[in-house]
C-alpha positions as CSV (number, residue, x, y, z in Angstrom):
1,M,0.0,0.0,0.0
2,R,2.8,2.4,0.8
3,L,4.5,1.7,-2.5
4,K,1.2,2.1,-4.4
5,L,0.5,5.4,-2.7
6,G,3.8,6.8,-3.9
7,T,4.0,9.3,-1.1
8,P,6.6,9.7,1.6
9,S,6.1,7.4,4.6
10,A,7.8,6.1,7.6
11,S,7.4,3.3,10.1
12,F,9.0,2.0,13.3
13,P,10.6,-1.4,13.8
14,K,8.3,-3.8,15.7
15,L,11.3,-6.0,16.5
16,N,9.2,-9.2,16.1
17,F,12.2,-11.4,15.7
18,R,13.7,-10.2,18.9
19,K,10.4,-10.7,20.7
20,W,10.3,-14.2,19.3
21,L,13.8,-14.8,20.7
22,L,12.7,-13.7,24.2
23,V,9.5,-15.7,24.2
24,N,10.9,-18.9,22.7
25,I,14.6,-19.1,23.6
26,K,14.7,-16.6,26.5
27,I,17.4,-14.5,24.9
28,N,16.7,-10.8,25.4
29,K,18.1,-8.7,22.6
30,L,15.4,-6.0,22.9
31,P,16.5,-2.4,23.4
32,E,15.7,-0.8,26.7
33,V,13.5,1.7,24.9
34,H,9.8,2.2,25.6
35,V,7.5,1.6,22.6
36,V,6.4,5.3,22.7
37,D,9.9,6.4,22.1
38,R,10.1,3.9,19.2
39,Y,7.0,5.5,17.7
40,F,8.8,8.9,17.7
41,R,11.5,7.5,15.5
42,A,8.9,7.0,12.7
43,V,8.2,10.8,12.6
44,R,11.9,11.9,13.1
45,K,12.0,13.3,9.5
46,L,9.1,15.6,10.3
47,E,11.2,17.1,13.2
48,I,8.5,16.0,15.7
49,Q,10.1,15.7,19.1
50,N,9.0,14.2,22.4
51,D,8.2,17.0,24.8
52,G,9.1,14.7,27.7
53,K,5.8,15.3,29.5
54,G,4.4,11.8,29.1
55,L,1.0,10.7,27.9
56,D,-2.2,12.7,27.7
57,Y,-5.8,11.4,28.1
58,F,-8.8,13.6,27.5
59,I,-12.2,12.7,29.0
60,P,-15.3,14.2,27.4
61,K,-17.1,16.3,30.0
62,A,-20.3,14.2,29.6
63,E,-18.4,11.0,30.6
64,E,-16.9,12.4,33.9
65,V,-18.2,10.2,36.7
66,D,-19.8,11.9,39.8
67,L,-18.5,9.7,42.6
68,S,-20.4,11.5,45.3
69,R,-23.4,9.1,44.7
70,I,-21.5,5.9,45.5
71,L,-18.6,7.3,47.6
72,P,-19.8,10.4,49.5
73,N,-16.3,10.8,51.1
74,H,-14.3,10.0,48.0
75,D,-12.2,13.2,48.5
76,T,-10.5,11.4,51.3
77,G,-9.0,9.0,48.8
78,Y,-9.8,5.6,47.3
79,I,-8.0,2.9,45.3
80,A,-8.9,2.0,41.7
81,F,-8.2,-1.7,41.1
82,S,-8.3,-2.8,37.5
83,I,-9.0,-6.5,37.7
84,G,-9.6,-7.3,34.0
85,G,-7.5,-8.2,31.0
86,K,-7.9,-9.5,27.5
87,H,-6.0,-12.7,28.3
88,N,-6.3,-14.8,31.5
89,T,-2.6,-15.2,31.9
90,K,-2.3,-11.4,32.5
91,I,-5.0,-11.3,35.2
92,F,-4.2,-11.2,38.9
93,P,-5.8,-14.3,40.6
94,E,-9.1,-13.8,42.4
95,D,-7.9,-15.1,45.8
96,K,-5.0,-12.7,45.8
97,I,-7.3,-9.8,44.9
98,I,-9.4,-10.7,47.9
99,S,-6.3,-10.8,50.2
100,V,-5.2,-7.3,48.9
101,C,-8.7,-5.8,49.3
102,N,-9.1,-7.2,52.8
103,S,-5.9,-5.5,53.9
104,I,-6.7,-2.0,52.6
105,D,-8.6,0.4,54.9
106,K,-9.6,2.7,52.1
107,P,-12.6,2.4,49.7
108,I,-11.7,0.3,46.6
109,I,-13.5,0.5,43.2
110,L,-13.0,-2.6,41.0
111,L,-12.8,-1.8,37.3
112,G,-13.1,-4.1,34.3
113,G,-15.5,-5.1,31.5
114,V,-18.8,-6.8,31.6
115,E,-16.9,-10.2,31.5
116,D,-15.4,-9.3,34.9
117,K,-18.6,-8.5,36.7
118,D,-19.3,-11.9,38.1
119,R,-15.7,-12.3,39.3
120,A,-15.9,-8.9,41.0
121,D,-19.2,-10.0,42.7
122,R,-17.4,-13.0,44.1
123,I,-14.5,-10.8,45.3
124,I,-16.9,-8.4,47.0
125,S,-18.7,-11.3,48.7
126,Q,-15.4,-12.1,50.5
127,C,-14.6,-8.5,51.3
128,G,-16.0,-5.7,53.4
129,S,-18.4,-3.0,52.3
130,N,-15.6,-0.7,51.3
131,V,-15.2,-2.6,47.9
132,I,-17.4,-1.4,45.1
133,N,-18.1,-3.3,41.8
134,G,-17.5,-0.9,38.8
135,C,-17.0,-3.8,36.3
136,G,-19.2,-3.5,33.3
137,K,-20.8,-0.2,34.6
138,Y,-18.5,2.3,32.9
139,T,-17.3,3.1,29.4
140,I,-13.5,3.3,28.9
141,N,-13.8,7.1,29.4
142,Q,-15.8,6.8,32.5
143,S,-13.3,4.2,33.9
144,A,-10.6,6.7,33.1
145,S,-12.5,9.3,35.1
146,V,-12.6,6.9,38.1
147,V,-8.9,6.4,37.7
148,R,-8.2,10.2,37.5
149,Q,-10.1,10.8,40.7
150,S,-8.4,8.0,42.6
151,A,-5.5,8.2,45.1
152,K,-3.7,5.2,43.8
153,V,-4.1,2.5,41.2
154,I,-3.5,-1.2,41.1
155,T,-3.7,-2.8,37.7
156,N,-2.8,-5.7,35.5
157,D,-0.9,-5.0,32.3
158,T,-3.9,-3.3,30.6
159,G,-5.0,-0.1,29.0
160,L,-6.0,1.4,32.4
161,M,-2.4,1.0,33.5
162,H,-1.4,3.5,30.7
163,I,-4.3,5.8,31.5
164,A,-3.1,5.8,35.2
165,A,0.3,6.9,33.9
166,A,-1.2,9.6,31.8
167,F,-2.8,11.1,35.0
168,R,0.4,10.7,37.0
169,K,-1.2,8.3,39.5
170,P,0.9,6.1,41.8
171,V,0.4,2.9,40.0
172,I,1.2,-0.7,41.0
173,S,1.3,-2.9,37.9
174,L,1.0,-6.7,38.2
175,W,2.7,-8.6,35.4
176,G,2.0,-12.3,34.5
177,N,3.1,-14.0,31.4
178,T,4.1,-10.7,29.6
179,V,7.2,-8.7,30.6
180,P,8.0,-5.0,30.7
181,A,11.0,-5.7,28.5
182,F,8.6,-5.7,25.5
183,G,8.6,-1.9,26.1
184,M,5.0,-1.4,27.2
185,Y,5.3,-0.6,30.9
186,P,3.8,2.7,32.4
187,Y,5.2,5.6,30.4
188,L,6.0,8.5,32.8
189,P,8.3,11.6,32.6
190,D,11.6,11.1,34.4
191,E,10.5,13.3,37.3
192,F,7.5,11.0,37.9
193,S,9.2,7.7,37.4
194,E,9.0,6.9,41.1
195,L,5.2,6.7,40.8
196,S,5.4,3.3,39.0
197,A,6.0,0.1,40.9
198,I,6.3,-3.0,38.7
199,F,5.6,-6.4,40.2
200,E,6.9,-9.4,38.2
201,I,8.4,-12.8,39.0
202,K,11.8,-12.5,37.5
203,N,14.0,-15.5,36.5
204,L,11.0,-17.7,35.9
205,P,12.2,-20.1,33.2
206,C,8.9,-20.2,31.4
207,R,8.4,-16.4,31.3
208,P,7.5,-14.8,29.0
209,C,5.5,-17.6,27.4
210,S,3.8,-15.2,24.9
211,K,4.0,-11.5,23.9
212,L,0.3,-11.3,24.3
213,G,-1.3,-14.0,26.5
214,Y,-3.3,-17.2,26.8
215,N,-6.6,-18.4,28.2
216,R,-4.7,-20.6,30.7
217,C,-1.1,-21.2,31.8
218,P,0.6,-23.5,29.4
219,K,2.6,-25.0,32.3
220,H,-0.6,-25.4,34.5
221,H,1.1,-23.7,37.5
222,F,0.6,-20.0,36.7
223,R,3.6,-19.1,38.9
224,C,4.0,-15.8,37.2
225,M,0.9,-14.6,39.1
226,N,0.5,-17.1,41.9
227,D,4.0,-16.4,43.3
228,Q,3.3,-12.6,43.5
229,D,4.0,-11.3,47.1
230,V,0.8,-9.8,48.5
231,D,2.6,-8.4,51.6
232,L,5.1,-6.6,49.4
233,I,2.3,-5.2,47.2
234,L,0.6,-3.9,50.3
235,R,3.8,-2.4,51.8
236,T,4.5,-0.6,48.4
237,L,0.9,0.7,48.3
238,Q,1.3,2.2,51.8
239,K,4.4,4.1,50.6
C-alpha cells in the first residue's frame, strides 16, 4: 500500500524477531526503549520531538463520573483496582485480589469489563463493604474518570495502566506472562518515574510464554501470578 500510494512514509521497527527470541529461547536482545519512544522514530524526519511530558488522556465532560453518589467521602482517597485483562494469563488471581482488598482500609473500586462483573461480585462477597463493583458499569472514558479521581491504582498489564500513567497516578502494575522488556510498561516523565512500581516474578524459566497471553497457563502452574507477594504489594501501596 505504501508503494502504491507513492507518497513519503515512515514506520517503526516492531522487533518481532527479537520478541520471538525472548519468548521462545529466553534470549533478550530487545533495546531498553519504551515503545512510545520507538514510535517517535517514525516521525523523526518531520522534526517532531518528544516533549518529555508523558502521555495525555482527555475525558469528554459528559463522561466524567460523579462519585459522590457511590462514595460520599471520595475526597479522602480511594483505590482504583483494574482486575480485568484480554488474556487470563495477564490477570491477577481472584484469591490474591481478595487478600489485597481485605488488607486495605480505604474504599476500593473494582474496574473491568462486563466479562469481569461476576468475578468482581465473588470478590466483594469475600470482602468488606468498602469494595465497590464498577466492572461493566462504565465506558472506557468513565473508567478513566474513576482512575483520574483515585488516590492510587493497582492494575494488570492493561489499558488502564497506561491511563493511570497519563494522569500521574501512583500505579502498581502486576505482570503475569508478559514482561516490561517488551517496552509497554507505564510511560512516565523522568521526574515522575517513582510513581510506578512494577511487580513481576523474574528469572522464571517459562516467562514470558507469549508476547500477548493465553486463556490458561501453558505449564498449568501460573507461577508468574501465583508467586506474587501480596505483603510486598501492600507495603508498596502504603508508601
